[in-house]
N, C-alpha and C positions, 0 to 999 in steps of 0.2 A: 436669459442666461446670466445676467449680473446678479439677479435675485438668488439664483441657485448658488453662485460662487460666494455670495455674501453669507448665505445660510451655512454653507460648507465651512467657511472661514470661522464663523461664530461657533459652530459645533466643535470644530477642532480646537479652538481657543479655549472654550469653556469646559471641555471634556476633562473630568477629573483623572489625574494620572496616578497610577499605583505608586506606593512608596518604594524607593530603591532599597532592596534588601541585599543585592549583590555588591560586595566590597572589592571584588577583584582578587587577583592571585597574589596577595601580599606576602605570604610565606615563600612563594617561589622567587619573588624579587629579592627578598631578604637573603635567601640561600644563594642566589646568583651573586649578590654583592659581597657576601662573606667569602664565597669561594674565589671570587676575583681578587679580593684583598689578600687571601691566603696565597694565591699564586704569585702575586706581586712580591709578597714578603719572601716566599721561597726562592724566587728568581733573584731577588736582591741579595739574599744570603749566599747563594751559590755563585753569582757572577757580579757582585757589587764592585769589586776592584776593576774588573774588565770594563764594566759599564762606565765607571768614572773615568777610566783612561780613554775610552772611546769618545766620551763627551768632551773631555779636555782637548783631545786631538782635533776633534771637529771644530771646536770653538777657536782653537789657535790657528787652524788652517783658514778660517774665515777672517780672522783679525789680521793675519799676516799678508793678505792679498791686497 
């Protein structure tokens, strides 16, 4: 049994592996990142003053306690 396992291990270890040709879905991730940044910019432009007020109110309520 151990001879069989040793042969299997050596065969798997020395088996040539094909070169990786798949690089993944890079354009998809770039598109998601760009769209997320665009949404952040759009929300910031539309509600920047309200977001800043909410943040300052939240920080002042924490520091006043």
